[in-house]
SEMIMI-371640 format. One line per field, with one value per residue: residue in one letter; x, y negated, z of N, C-alpha, C, O in turn. Coordinates in nm, 2 decimals. Example, Ala and Ser with C-alpha at 12.3 -4.5 7.8 and 13.67 -1.06 7.14 Angstrom:
// SEMIMI-371640
rest: a	s;
npx: 1.32	1.28;
npy: 0.57	0.22;
npz: 0.78	0.71;
capx: 1.23	1.37;
capy: 0.45	0.11;
capz: 0.78	0.71;
cpx: 1.32	1.29;
cpy: 0.33	0.00;
cpz: 0.78	0.79;
opx: 1.42	1.34;
opy: 0.33	-0.11;
opz: 0.85	0.80;
***
This chain:
// SEMIMI-371640
rest: m	t	k	a	t	g	v	s	k	k	g	a	l	q	i	a	q	r	e	a	f	v	p	v	a	y	r	d	g	w	f	d	p	k	t	k	k	k	p	r	w	s	i	g	f	g	d	n	s	a	k	e	g	d	t	i	t	v	q	e	a	l	i	r	f	r	r	g	l	d	e	r	t	a	i	i	l	k	k	i	k	r	d	l	n	q	q	q	l	d	a	v	s	s	l	f	y	q	g	g	n	l	k	l	d	p	m	a	a	l	v	n	a	n	c	y	t	t	a	e	l	l	f	l	d	d	a	m	a	t	n	k	d	g	e	f	m	s	g	l	k	s	r	r	e	r	e	n	k	i	w	k	e	g	d	y	g	d	i	g	w	f	w	k	y	q	g	d	p	a	r	g	v	r	h	k	h	y	i	k	e	e	e	m	v;
npx: 3.85	3.52	3.26	3.03	2.68	2.47	2.34	2.40	2.20	2.30	2.45	2.24	2.09	2.27	2.29	2.02	2.01	2.19	2.06	1.80	1.46	1.19	0.86	0.70	0.67	0.95	1.12	1.40	1.63	1.70	1.58	1.71	1.97	2.08	1.88	1.68	1.41	1.25	1.16	1.30	1.16	1.17	1.12	1.06	1.34	1.52	1.40	1.34	1.11	0.89	0.61	0.50	0.33	0.29	0.28	0.42	0.45	0.66	0.70	0.63	0.82	1.06	1.03	1.03	1.29	1.45	1.41	1.51	1.78	1.85	1.82	2.02	2.24	2.26	2.35	2.60	2.74	2.75	2.92	3.15	3.39	3.55	3.57	3.39	3.41	3.16	3.15	3.29	3.12	2.89	2.99	3.05	2.79	2.66	2.80	2.73	2.45	2.41	2.58	2.56	2.65	2.86	3.02	3.05	3.18	3.47	3.55	3.48	3.66	3.91	3.89	3.84	4.09	4.23	4.32	4.27	4.35	4.39	4.14	4.01	4.12	4.01	3.76	3.82	3.90	3.86	3.71	3.52	3.34	3.16	2.87	2.62	2.67	2.94	3.02	3.19	3.08	3.04	2.89	2.87	3.14	3.17	3.01	3.15	3.38	3.27	3.19	3.45	3.54	3.37	3.44	3.71	3.73	3.49	3.33	3.04	2.93	2.69	2.39	2.13	1.91	1.74	1.73	1.42	1.22	0.97	0.83	0.88	1.23	1.37	1.28	1.39	1.30	1.34	1.38	1.53	1.46	1.41	1.47	1.23	1.17	0.99	1.03	1.27	1.51;
npy: -1.10	-1.02	-1.14	-0.94	-0.95	-0.80	-0.46	-0.25	-0.10	0.16	0.21	0.21	0.43	0.63	0.63	0.69	0.95	1.08	1.05	1.17	1.23	1.24	1.33	1.33	1.23	1.30	1.44	1.27	1.27	1.08	0.78	0.71	0.89	0.99	1.02	1.14	1.07	0.93	1.02	0.97	0.89	0.96	0.89	0.91	0.77	0.79	0.60	0.46	0.36	0.51	0.70	0.98	1.21	1.04	0.99	0.95	0.81	0.87	0.63	0.43	0.48	0.42	0.15	0.06	0.16	0.00	-0.25	-0.21	-0.17	-0.43	-0.57	-0.45	-0.52	-0.80	-0.80	-0.67	-0.86	-1.07	-0.97	-0.90	-1.10	-1.15	-1.13	-0.87	-0.64	-0.51	-0.23	-0.18	-0.30	-0.14	0.11	0.05	-0.01	0.23	0.37	0.22	0.24	0.51	0.54	0.32	0.04	0.15	0.27	0.07	-0.15	-0.09	-0.08	-0.34	-0.48	-0.41	-0.49	-0.77	-0.83	-0.82	-0.58	-0.39	-0.15	0.02	0.02	0.16	0.41	0.47	0.58	0.84	0.94	1.17	1.08	0.92	1.09	1.18	1.25	1.07	1.17	1.22	1.45	1.64	1.65	1.84	1.77	1.49	1.44	1.50	1.30	1.07	1.11	1.08	0.81	0.70	0.75	0.59	0.33	0.32	0.40	0.34	0.56	0.71	0.95	1.21	1.06	1.06	1.18	1.28	1.46	1.61	1.68	1.92	1.90	1.89	1.84	2.02	2.27	2.31	2.33	2.22	2.03	1.93	1.60	1.44	1.11	0.89	0.62	0.43	0.45	0.35	0.19;
npz: 1.23	1.21	1.41	1.58	1.65	1.72	1.75	1.48	1.21	1.15	1.38	1.57	1.48	1.52	1.80	1.87	1.77	1.94	2.18	2.15	2.07	2.28	2.33	2.56	2.90	3.11	3.39	3.48	3.66	3.96	4.11	4.35	4.40	4.64	4.84	4.70	4.68	4.50	4.19	3.87	3.56	3.21	2.86	2.51	2.35	2.58	2.74	3.05	3.16	3.20	3.33	3.52	3.31	3.09	2.73	2.40	2.07	1.78	1.64	1.83	2.02	1.89	1.85	2.12	2.18	2.01	2.12	2.38	2.30	2.21	2.45	2.60	2.44	2.48	2.75	2.72	2.55	2.73	2.92	2.79	2.67	2.45	2.09	1.92	1.65	1.41	1.42	1.66	1.85	1.81	1.90	2.17	2.25	2.24	2.43	2.66	2.66	2.73	2.96	3.13	3.35	3.49	3.29	3.11	3.24	3.29	3.02	2.93	3.08	2.97	2.70	2.74	2.84	2.61	2.52	2.30	2.18	2.40	2.50	2.29	2.33	2.58	2.55	2.51	2.75	3.01	3.24	3.14	3.05	3.23	3.44	3.63	3.88	3.88	3.75	3.51	3.17	2.89	2.66	2.69	2.65	2.37	2.27	2.35	2.20	1.94	1.96	1.99	1.73	1.58	1.68	1.61	1.33	1.21	1.16	1.16	1.14	1.04	1.02	0.94	1.08	1.38	1.70	1.78	2.04	2.13	2.36	2.70	2.75	2.90	2.84	2.60	2.33	2.02	1.72	1.41	1.31	1.03	0.93	0.83	0.59	0.69	0.96	1.02	1.23;
capx: 3.75	3.38	3.20	2.90	2.59	2.37	2.37	2.36	2.11	2.38	2.47	2.11	2.06	2.37	2.25	1.89	2.04	2.25	1.96	1.69	1.32	1.10	0.73	0.63	0.76	1.01	1.20	1.54	1.71	1.63	1.62	1.81	2.02	2.12	1.77	1.59	1.28	1.17	1.21	1.30	1.10	1.22	1.04	1.11	1.48	1.58	1.33	1.32	0.99	0.78	0.55	0.46	0.21	0.29	0.32	0.46	0.47	0.80	0.71	0.63	0.95	1.16	1.01	1.09	1.43	1.52	1.40	1.61	1.92	1.86	1.84	2.16	2.34	2.28	2.44	2.74	2.80	2.78	3.04	3.27	3.41	3.62	3.49	3.39	3.35	3.03	3.17	3.32	2.99	2.81	3.05	3.03	2.65	2.63	2.86	2.65	2.32	2.41	2.65	2.54	2.76	2.97	3.11	3.07	3.27	3.61	3.56	3.48	3.79	4.02	3.87	3.87	4.24	4.29	4.38	4.18	4.39	4.37	3.99	3.98	4.15	3.93	3.65	3.86	3.93	3.76	3.63	3.41	3.25	3.10	2.74	2.61	2.72	3.08	3.05	3.23	2.98	3.10	2.81	2.92	3.27	3.16	2.95	3.26	3.46	3.20	3.21	3.58	3.56	3.30	3.53	3.84	3.72	3.36	3.28	2.92	2.88	2.56	2.30	2.00	1.82	1.76	1.66	1.29	1.17	0.82	0.77	0.99	1.36	1.42	1.25	1.49	1.24	1.36	1.41	1.58	1.36	1.47	1.42	1.16	1.20	0.91	1.07	1.41	1.52;
capy: -1.01	-1.08	-1.12	-0.88	-1.00	-0.70	-0.32	-0.22	0.01	0.28	0.22	0.24	0.57	0.72	0.64	0.76	1.09	1.13	1.04	1.26	1.19	1.33	1.27	1.34	1.19	1.42	1.40	1.25	1.23	1.01	0.64	0.71	1.02	1.04	1.07	1.22	1.04	0.88	1.07	0.88	0.96	0.91	0.92	0.85	0.78	0.76	0.49	0.49	0.29	0.61	0.75	1.12	1.23	0.95	1.04	0.84	0.85	0.84	0.49	0.34	0.51	0.35	0.00	0.04	0.18	-0.12	-0.36	-0.17	-0.20	-0.57	-0.61	-0.41	-0.60	-0.92	-0.77	-0.64	-0.98	-1.15	-0.91	-0.90	-1.24	-1.15	-1.08	-0.73	-0.63	-0.44	-0.09	-0.18	-0.33	-0.02	0.21	0.01	0.00	0.37	0.40	0.15	0.30	0.63	0.54	0.20	-0.05	0.24	0.30	-0.06	-0.24	-0.07	-0.11	-0.48	-0.53	-0.39	-0.58	-0.90	-0.84	-0.81	-0.44	-0.32	-0.01	0.10	0.04	0.27	0.54	0.49	0.67	0.98	0.97	1.26	1.01	0.86	1.19	1.23	1.20	0.98	1.24	1.24	1.59	1.64	1.71	1.86	1.69	1.35	1.43	1.49	1.17	0.98	1.13	1.01	0.66	0.66	0.74	0.47	0.22	0.32	0.42	0.31	0.69	0.73	1.09	1.23	0.99	1.06	1.26	1.29	1.57	1.58	1.78	1.94	1.86	1.87	1.89	2.13	2.39	2.32	2.35	2.10	2.05	1.81	1.52	1.35	0.98	0.83	0.48	0.34	0.47	0.30	0.09;
capz: 1.28	1.21	1.54	1.57	1.75	1.75	1.71	1.34	1.18	1.16	1.53	1.64	1.44	1.59	1.94	1.87	1.75	2.07	2.29	2.11	2.09	2.37	2.33	2.69	3.01	3.18	3.51	3.44	3.77	4.07	4.13	4.45	4.40	4.77	4.91	4.61	4.72	4.39	4.06	3.75	3.44	3.08	2.75	2.38	2.34	2.70	2.80	3.19	3.21	3.19	3.45	3.50	3.23	2.97	2.60	2.31	1.93	1.73	1.60	1.95	2.09	1.81	1.89	2.26	2.17	1.95	2.22	2.48	2.25	2.21	2.59	2.64	2.37	2.55	2.86	2.67	2.50	2.85	3.00	2.70	2.63	2.32	1.98	1.87	1.51	1.42	1.47	1.80	1.93	1.80	1.99	2.31	2.28	2.26	2.57	2.77	2.66	2.81	3.09	3.21	3.39	3.53	3.18	3.04	3.31	3.25	2.88	2.92	3.14	2.87	2.59	2.79	2.86	2.48	2.51	2.22	2.16	2.52	2.50	2.20	2.40	2.70	2.51	2.52	2.89	3.07	3.34	3.07	3.01	3.35	3.47	3.75	4.00	3.86	3.70	3.37	3.08	2.75	2.57	2.69	2.59	2.23	2.24	2.36	2.08	1.83	1.99	1.95	1.58	1.54	1.72	1.54	1.19	1.15	1.12	1.23	1.12	0.97	1.10	0.88	1.15	1.53	1.76	1.83	2.12	2.12	2.49	2.80	2.70	2.98	2.77	2.49	2.20	1.95	1.58	1.34	1.25	0.93	0.94	0.71	0.57	0.78	1.10	1.04	1.34;
cpx: 3.62	3.31	3.06	2.81	2.48	2.41	2.32	2.26	2.18	2.41	2.35	2.07	2.15	2.33	2.12	1.92	2.10	2.15	1.85	1.56	1.25	0.97	0.65	0.73	0.82	1.10	1.34	1.62	1.63	1.68	1.72	1.86	2.05	2.00	1.67	1.45	1.19	1.23	1.20	1.24	1.15	1.12	1.10	1.26	1.55	1.52	1.29	1.20	0.87	0.73	0.51	0.33	0.20	0.33	0.35	0.48	0.62	0.80	0.71	0.77	1.06	1.15	1.07	1.24	1.51	1.52	1.50	1.76	1.94	1.89	1.98	2.27	2.37	2.37	2.58	2.81	2.82	2.91	3.17	3.29	3.49	3.53	3.50	3.34	3.23	3.05	3.21	3.20	2.90	2.86	3.03	2.88	2.61	2.68	2.77	2.51	2.31	2.47	2.63	2.66	2.89	3.07	3.14	3.18	3.42	3.64	3.57	3.61	3.90	4.00	3.89	4.02	4.31	4.36	4.29	4.22	4.37	4.22	3.95	4.00	4.07	3.81	3.69	3.90	3.82	3.67	3.51	3.31	3.18	2.96	2.74	2.67	2.87	3.12	3.08	3.12	3.04	3.02	2.84	3.06	3.26	3.09	3.06	3.35	3.40	3.21	3.35	3.60	3.48	3.39	3.64	3.83	3.59	3.29	3.16	2.87	2.75	2.45	2.16	1.89	1.84	1.69	1.52	1.24	1.02	0.75	0.89	1.12	1.42	1.39	1.33	1.43	1.25	1.39	1.47	1.47	1.43	1.40	1.35	1.18	1.12	0.95	1.21	1.41	1.61;
cpy: -1.09	-1.04	-1.06	-0.94	-0.91	-0.56	-0.31	-0.11	0.15	0.31	0.27	0.39	0.67	0.74	0.72	0.91	1.15	1.14	1.15	1.20	1.29	1.26	1.27	1.29	1.31	1.36	1.39	1.19	1.16	0.87	0.63	0.85	1.08	1.09	1.15	1.19	1.00	0.93	0.96	0.96	0.89	0.96	0.86	0.88	0.73	0.63	0.53	0.42	0.39	0.65	0.90	1.12	1.14	1.03	0.92	0.90	0.81	0.69	0.40	0.36	0.43	0.20	-0.02	0.06	0.06	-0.24	-0.33	-0.20	-0.35	-0.62	-0.58	-0.49	-0.73	-0.91	-0.75	-0.77	-1.08	-1.10	-0.92	-1.04	-1.25	-1.10	-0.93	-0.73	-0.53	-0.30	-0.08	-0.21	-0.21	0.09	0.18	0.02	0.14	0.41	0.34	0.21	0.42	0.61	0.42	0.12	0.03	0.26	0.16	-0.14	-0.21	-0.10	-0.27	-0.54	-0.52	-0.48	-0.73	-0.93	-0.83	-0.68	-0.35	-0.17	0.08	0.12	0.15	0.40	0.57	0.58	0.81	1.03	1.06	1.19	0.94	0.96	1.26	1.17	1.11	1.04	1.27	1.38	1.57	1.71	1.72	1.78	1.55	1.34	1.42	1.36	1.07	0.99	1.07	0.86	0.62	0.65	0.62	0.34	0.21	0.32	0.38	0.44	0.72	0.87	1.09	1.17	0.98	1.14	1.24	1.41	1.52	1.70	1.80	1.90	1.84	1.92	2.00	2.27	2.42	2.34	2.22	2.13	1.92	1.73	1.42	1.22	0.93	0.68	0.39	0.36	0.40	0.19	-0.02;
cpz: 1.27	1.34	1.52	1.68	1.79	1.70	1.56	1.33	1.20	1.31	1.60	1.60	1.51	1.74	1.96	1.86	1.88	2.18	2.27	2.14	2.18	2.38	2.46	2.80	3.08	3.29	3.46	3.55	3.88	4.07	4.24	4.47	4.54	4.84	4.83	4.64	4.60	4.26	3.96	3.63	3.32	2.98	2.62	2.37	2.46	2.77	2.95	3.24	3.22	3.33	3.42	3.42	3.11	2.85	2.51	2.17	1.89	1.71	1.73	2.02	2.02	1.84	2.02	2.26	2.12	2.05	2.33	2.43	2.25	2.35	2.63	2.57	2.43	2.67	2.82	2.63	2.62	2.92	2.91	2.64	2.50	2.21	1.96	1.73	1.52	1.47	1.61	1.89	1.92	1.90	2.13	2.35	2.31	2.40	2.68	2.77	2.74	2.95	3.18	3.25	3.43	3.41	3.11	3.11	3.28	3.11	2.86	2.97	3.04	2.75	2.63	2.81	2.72	2.46	2.43	2.19	2.28	2.54	2.41	2.26	2.52	2.67	2.53	2.66	2.95	3.17	3.27	3.02	3.13	3.37	3.59	3.87	3.99	3.80	3.55	3.28	2.94	2.65	2.57	2.63	2.44	2.19	2.25	2.24	1.96	1.84	1.95	1.80	1.52	1.56	1.62	1.38	1.12	1.10	1.21	1.22	1.04	1.06	1.04	0.95	1.30	1.58	1.81	1.91	2.11	2.25	2.58	2.75	2.78	2.92	2.65	2.35	2.12	1.80	1.52	1.28	1.15	0.92	0.81	0.71	0.67	0.93	1.12	1.14	1.30;
opx: 3.60	3.31	2.97	2.86	2.39	2.50	2.21	2.24	2.13	2.40	2.36	2.03	2.10	2.33	2.10	1.86	2.06	2.15	1.80	1.55	1.24	0.96	0.55	0.85	0.75	1.15	1.40	1.67	1.50	1.79	1.81	1.80	2.05	2.01	1.59	1.37	1.07	1.33	1.12	1.28	1.16	1.05	1.19	1.30	1.64	1.59	1.21	1.18	0.76	0.80	0.49	0.23	0.12	0.41	0.31	0.51	0.68	0.90	0.79	0.82	1.15	1.25	1.14	1.31	1.61	1.62	1.57	1.84	2.05	1.98	2.05	2.37	2.48	2.45	2.67	2.92	2.90	2.99	3.27	3.20	3.48	3.43	3.61	3.25	3.20	2.98	3.17	3.18	2.84	2.78	2.99	2.85	2.52	2.61	2.74	2.46	2.21	2.41	2.69	2.76	3.00	3.19	3.25	3.26	3.49	3.75	3.66	3.67	3.99	4.10	3.96	4.06	4.43	4.46	4.23	4.13	4.33	4.17	3.86	3.93	4.06	3.77	3.60	3.94	3.70	3.55	3.41	3.20	3.16	2.93	2.85	2.71	2.93	3.23	3.01	3.07	3.07	3.08	2.84	3.09	3.33	3.13	3.07	3.41	3.47	3.24	3.36	3.67	3.53	3.41	3.67	3.90	3.58	3.21	3.18	2.78	2.72	2.41	2.08	1.78	1.95	1.60	1.51	1.23	0.95	0.64	0.99	1.13	1.51	1.46	1.33	1.50	1.18	1.42	1.45	1.39	1.51	1.28	1.41	1.21	1.17	0.91	1.25	1.32	1.63;
opy: -1.20	-0.92	-1.11	-0.97	-0.94	-0.55	-0.35	-0.04	0.24	0.42	0.36	0.46	0.77	0.85	0.80	1.00	1.27	1.23	1.21	1.12	1.41	1.15	1.20	1.32	1.41	1.25	1.49	1.08	1.18	0.83	0.54	0.94	1.20	1.20	1.23	1.29	1.02	0.88	0.88	1.07	0.77	1.06	0.77	0.99	0.65	0.57	0.62	0.42	0.34	0.63	0.93	1.05	1.16	1.13	0.81	1.01	0.74	0.62	0.31	0.26	0.38	0.13	-0.12	-0.01	0.02	-0.31	-0.43	-0.24	-0.39	-0.71	-0.65	-0.52	-0.78	-1.00	-0.81	-0.80	-1.17	-1.18	-0.93	-1.08	-1.36	-1.03	-0.87	-0.80	-0.48	-0.25	0.01	-0.14	-0.17	0.15	0.26	0.05	0.16	0.48	0.41	0.22	0.44	0.66	0.41	0.13	-0.01	0.27	0.15	-0.20	-0.31	-0.15	-0.32	-0.63	-0.61	-0.54	-0.80	-1.05	-0.82	-0.67	-0.25	-0.08	0.19	0.23	0.23	0.49	0.69	0.66	0.90	1.14	1.02	1.23	0.92	0.92	1.38	1.06	1.08	0.97	1.33	1.41	1.50	1.82	1.62	1.73	1.48	1.23	1.34	1.30	0.98	0.89	1.01	0.79	0.51	0.56	0.56	0.26	0.10	0.25	0.38	0.43	0.76	0.91	0.99	1.23	0.90	1.15	1.18	1.47	1.42	1.81	1.70	1.87	1.77	2.04	2.07	2.37	2.53	2.38	2.12	2.25	1.81	1.79	1.34	1.22	0.94	0.62	0.30	0.28	0.39	0.10	-0.11;
opz: 1.32	1.38	1.44	1.79	1.87	1.62	1.53	1.42	1.26	1.35	1.69	1.69	1.55	1.79	2.04	1.92	1.91	2.27	2.36	2.24	2.14	2.43	2.47	2.79	3.10	3.28	3.41	3.55	3.88	4.04	4.24	4.53	4.56	4.91	4.89	4.64	4.60	4.22	3.96	3.61	3.31	2.99	2.63	2.37	2.46	2.85	2.96	3.37	3.26	3.43	3.30	3.45	3.02	2.86	2.54	2.15	1.96	1.75	1.73	2.07	2.08	1.84	2.04	2.32	2.17	2.06	2.38	2.51	2.28	2.37	2.70	2.62	2.44	2.70	2.88	2.67	2.60	2.97	2.97	2.56	2.44	2.24	1.98	1.69	1.63	1.55	1.68	1.99	2.03	1.96	2.21	2.46	2.40	2.48	2.77	2.88	2.82	3.05	3.29	3.18	3.42	3.44	3.05	3.04	3.26	3.08	2.79	2.92	3.03	2.71	2.55	2.80	2.72	2.38	2.48	2.19	2.27	2.58	2.45	2.25	2.56	2.76	2.56	2.68	2.94	3.19	3.34	2.97	3.13	3.32	3.65	3.96	4.08	3.80	3.47	3.32	2.88	2.55	2.46	2.57	2.37	2.08	2.16	2.19	1.88	1.74	1.90	1.75	1.43	1.47	1.57	1.32	1.00	1.01	1.32	1.30	0.98	1.16	1.08	0.90	1.34	1.51	1.87	1.86	2.08	2.25	2.54	2.71	2.73	2.95	2.59	2.26	2.15	1.77	1.58	1.21	1.20	0.91	0.70	0.81	0.72	1.01	1.24	1.15	1.38;
***
């Protein structure tokens, strides 16, 4: 097994597609979901450093996105002590990018116990397709199914595009943005 040390271009494009590009800061939950005192704002490809009213270009969002992937990869490689091949690291990176430690920790435990087949199946467990509040989300289920295919087969699907929203994603106005060479992450 060749040890992967970073998310591949195909892996990054698959995550960007699942996250979608949003050019304006939008409310994306709460920093403290119990008190709902401080809203969390996101922008670009799920960057939570935004403030209300912020805007961003595709190019700047892709730069931040790649930086965020690199930071997350460092965390993954600290938690997972065994080697991952490129497609496995890409699949786990997608899982962690969306689900945080709540999803990474059980995956890391399985891989560290040398249970790669069980780790592969974990992507398909309905518990991995829940949001922060524990609610099952069909969109997360399809994301986990794609991550499973990446882990198992190296099948990234059609990754030459990502969703680009016109504004706040709550309004749902989006279109496919086909990736230009200069935008490649």
